[in-house]
C-alpha positions in Angstrom: -54.0 125.3 91.7 -54.3 123.5 88.4 -57.6 123.0 86.8 -57.2 125.7 84.2 -54.1 124.0 83.1 -56.1 121.5 81.4 -58.7 123.9 80.4 -56.0 125.4 78.4 -56.4 122.6 76.0 -59.9 123.6 75.3 -59.4 126.5 72.8 -57.3 129.1 71.2 -56.6 132.3 73.0 -57.0 135.5 71.3 -55.3 138.7 72.5 -52.5 139.3 74.9 -52.7 138.6 78.6 -49.4 139.6 80.2 -48.5 137.6 83.3 -45.9 135.3 84.7 -46.2 131.6 85.5 -45.9 132.4 89.2 -49.1 134.6 88.8 -50.9 131.9 87.1 -50.1 129.4 89.8 -51.4 131.8 92.4 -54.6 132.2 90.5 -55.0 128.6 89.9 -54.4 127.9 93.6 -57.0 130.4 94.6 -59.6 129.0 92.3 -59.1 125.4 92.6 -57.2 124.5 95.9 -60.3 124.7 98.1 -58.8 123.0 101.1 -55.5 125.1 100.8 -53.3 122.0 101.0 -51.3 122.9 97.9 -52.8 120.0 95.9 -55.6 120.0 93.4 -57.7 116.8 93.1 -60.2 115.9 90.5 -63.0 116.4 93.1 -61.8 120.0 93.5 -61.8 120.6 89.7 -65.2 119.0 89.4 -66.6 121.2 92.1 -65.2 124.2 90.3 -66.7 123.2 86.9 -70.1 122.6 88.6 -70.4 125.8 90.7 -68.6 128.6 89.0 -70.5 130.9 86.6 -67.4 132.5 85.3 -66.8 129.7 82.8 -68.7 129.7 79.6 -71.2 126.7 79.7 -69.6 124.9 76.8 -66.4 124.5 78.9 -68.1 122.8 81.8 -69.0 119.9 79.6 -65.9 119.5 77.5 -63.5 118.3 80.3 -63.8 116.5 83.6 -61.7 116.8 86.7 -60.4 113.2 85.9 -59.4 114.2 82.3 -57.5 117.3 83.7 -55.6 115.4 86.2 -54.8 112.7 83.7 -53.5 115.3 81.2 -51.6 117.5 83.7 -50.4 115.1 86.5 -46.8 114.6 85.4 -45.7 112.4 88.3 -48.9 110.3 88.3 -49.9 110.7 92.0 -53.5 111.7 91.1 -53.2 115.2 92.4 -51.8 118.4 90.8 -49.1 120.2 92.5 -46.5 122.8 91.8 -44.0 120.0 90.8 -46.4 119.0 88.1 -46.0 122.6 86.5 -42.3 122.8 86.6 -41.7 119.8 84.4 -40.9 120.4 80.6 -44.0 118.8 79.2 -46.4 120.1 81.8 -49.7 121.9 81.1 -48.2 125.2 82.0 -45.1 125.3 79.9 -46.8 126.1 76.5 -47.4 129.9 75.8 -50.9 129.2 74.4 -51.9 127.4 77.6 -50.6 130.2 79.7 -52.6 132.7 77.8 -55.7 130.6 78.1 -55.3 130.2 81.9 -54.6 133.9 82.2 -57.9 134.8 80.4 -59.8 132.3 82.6 -58.2 133.7 85.8 -59.1 137.2 84.6 -62.8 136.1 84.2 -63.1 133.9 87.3 -61.1 135.7 90.0 -63.4 138.8 89.7 -66.1 136.4 91.0 -64.2 135.2 94.0 
C-alpha cells in the first residue's frame, strides 16, 4: 500500500491527476501489498521495484525498499500501514507526492 509514497520523492509531477487520498491508498495496496495483510514491507517494495516494467528504469535504481520504509514509516515499526499515511508529516500528505503516486498508479495498475 505504500511504496509509491516514497517514489513520490523522486521527481516533479507535471500535469493534473485528479484523485483522492483513499484512491491512492487502494492503488498502493494493490501494487505493493502482495500478501494482502494491510502492511507493506521493504521486501514487498523491493519485489515491486525488481519485477514491474511499468516503472521507468531510472526509478528502480534511485530508491530501495529500505529507504522508502525509512522515509515513510511514521511510527517506526518497519512496515507501512494506513496509520503511516494519516499522520501530518507522512509521505502522502503533500500534494506533489499525491500527484506523483497518482501518475505511477496510472502507469502501473494498467499492467496488473
